[in-house]
Phi, psi and omega in degrees: 000135185244120180268132185244135180240138183243136176234109184205129183281343177270118186302315182296316175298319178297314181296321181295320180291317177304312179302317180298314179296314180298334180272349183293324181071202178064216188270032185237134180231129175282120191252340182173172180207156175212159185258356177210169186284327183291316179292328181296313182302316179299313181289327184286336173299329180274322189270333181047063182291172180255328183230133174236129173253124187216156172271171177261306185276115186211155176285163175071302180220114184286175189295329184289315177299320181298315181296317181302310183290323182291321181289325176294324180284324184224083185307333185278348190298130176263136189235131174244123176262138168236116187207152176279355185277105185253016177292147184291329178298322180292320179298317179299314183297318180299315181296323179292339177272358177096021177291143183264325178217152185223113185245144176268142172287146355279125180281135179278148185302324181293322181289321181289324175304308181300315181302316177298312180302320182291317182287331180296322175297318179293322179298319178298316185296316184290324182295334180285352176237043177061022171065039183268116178284155182298145175090354182258146176290127186305311187291323182293319181290325178297320178295316178296323177292325180288321176295324178293317178300321179292325177294320174296322182292321182268328185254343183099187182112352181208143180277175183307314181301315179294324180294312182294321178295320177287333178290318180297316179297331177270003183062035182256135177271091189268330186285110176216162184289330186221143182226151177212131178267130175239129181242140177239130175247132186249127175245117182265148177275346174213168181291130181211169179274119185283348184300322184293314178290330177293320179295325178296318179292319176298324176293318180297324184262008179300125178070013175282124188260005179247012182201152170243143178229161180205128177274114177269078182089179184279355185235010186215139177241131171255133184231127174247116182254147180218155178195174183277340177212165187298316182298317180293324180296311181300318181293316180297314184304310180285334173297313181292326178296321180291319179297314180297313183294324178295320183294332185255009188294334181268357178279149183276068184214157174257126181247117172255131185236132182233116179268118187278182180285156176279132176234166188239004179231150175300317184296342180269357182300316184299316179290327178295319175299310184300317181295316183291320179294322179295320184286331182303320180298320180290323177296322177305328185284332188235344181223044178299137180087355184262162168264115182236140177265135180302337175291332176291322179291325176299321179294320180299317177298321177298318179298320183297315181295331184281343175298142169291158181301121184278329183283321172085146183297324181303311181291327181294316179300315174301320184290329183299331184246012185277156171265173177302323184287340181280336191300311183305317181295318182294319181290325176293324176301308182301310186295326177283340180269358182257141181300128182293334175296326176294317182288347177280345180273122181302322182297318181295314180300317184296311178302319179298318177296324176296318181292323179289323172301315183298320180294320178298321181292322178294320181300315183289319187292325179296325178273343183228067183297344181278352182262134184299130175304323180295325179291322180291317182293320176300322177302311181291317188295323184287329183269337184231135179257092186285340179291315180292319187293331181288353180294332182225150186298316182292319180292327176301307182296321180295316179293320180302319176300308187296317181301311182292318178292322177301317184295317180294323182295318184296333175308324188270358191251159168287119190259022181298332183293341183261011176297137183065019179302319184294325179288316180291326177296311180303320184291318180297319178299316182295314180299319180298320181288322188253008190298337181268359177279116179302343184273350182296142180207171174302320185291318183289326177292319175302320182292325179298321179266007176075036181230162171288151180303318181298310183294318179296319178302320182294307184288330181293313179297318185294318186283309188273338180083011175220150170292160179306314184293319177299319182292315178299312180301319178302311180299317182294317180294324176294322175298319179298319182295322175298316179290321176297324183273335187249355176229174169243032176300144176295154181300325179295322179290322179295318178305310180295322182298327185259005175109002178252118177278354180240106182304320178297322175293322175298314181297321177301313181292318181300315183291326179296327182274312193261350180081357178220163178285163174305319181295318182293321178301310183297316176302315180295322179296312185295323176294000000 
């Protein structure tokens, strides 16, 4: 199946091409369209088409810039230009950028159909040799395709058929009865080059036919283990955990390992990764340096739920009618009326904070019944980390007081500003996790929070004060600054690490935001 994407600023021409492609049938699917190059790049990061039909003269980002960035992002992409620019110079430039066919407007349907058939045949031929376009270093392109494949496997962006097809082209044996995601988080005691330990891991896993691995930034390793039965999978998983930790035992680092649930479908790997990655952050707060099974964390959650309510209805009723000045006395009464042995338990403190957070939401909701409880809860959850605060008795008491006093304060305020907070909170968490994935886009984030792209874009900008692209770019550049200052990775490698497949574009964005080039930033930091 070949996915076709159309970029054309003239609506009628765009509609005509879309109708023609949809009527072609066969192995062709019309997957999307855009009226300018900038929008097209964002959408194609999510859709990953096989063929792009584009004009040259367009607003925001012209066809030549679009082609350059698109080819860097998707080396396999076949490109057909339809343009009124019939100058030889334009045709030469298009060919130098890797354009496959050049048609002049107005292009007849028969000519465009033949062009699509021709590039599709080239695509089939190139896929049989791992999709390497002319002019690219074979090893570099294969590595780039492998990185993209692993990102799609863990983060999404391709359906099961596409994943299996790309695994086959990379000569990876992906089809197995059982899979398990294992995540390693590395915490360094000093600034260091991460290239050394990544090389040690790569050597340890070299020729291993029971796992695939992917470095997600300078401090995380994603491992996908597979086997024919669950017992063999479990044995293989822990054997590899021991191998990796043994290889790094002499390094000055703290290694937190989380072993995820077993799944039985390729399509479930993404969800297994998301659940494991989310839990890894909590595990780091209380079990840093340990090997933890995700089922152990599930048991902790079950234990929490089995506790009776620690805060109690009596205190809840008092708080619903309390003023800010009343809060310290009510909390003091509760703390002194609770068995100190119970409060010495981190688990008990955590559950108590969960209960207090629920009470805080009720306090605000009782005074503001028109405000969605999910938005109120998201506002608190985004502002306070109850999991970390429950780690110590003093931080537990401090946060309990802050939560309740903030709830009483919010009763008196106009809460229009927190509308959609739960959506934005969910989006920010997702963006933080996926920001280095080159496939992330406004569309994929909007889909994750269950909104249309247009609606999400509006509320995100209004709530956060930045456009989605500006917000994402800021996160990526902060990550780049960390890599520039703490590693000796090449700029091209850093660009790919943070989600930019085009180093020149990364340098352009970095200088625009920081006022210096990445190289100048690194040199200034070293001095």
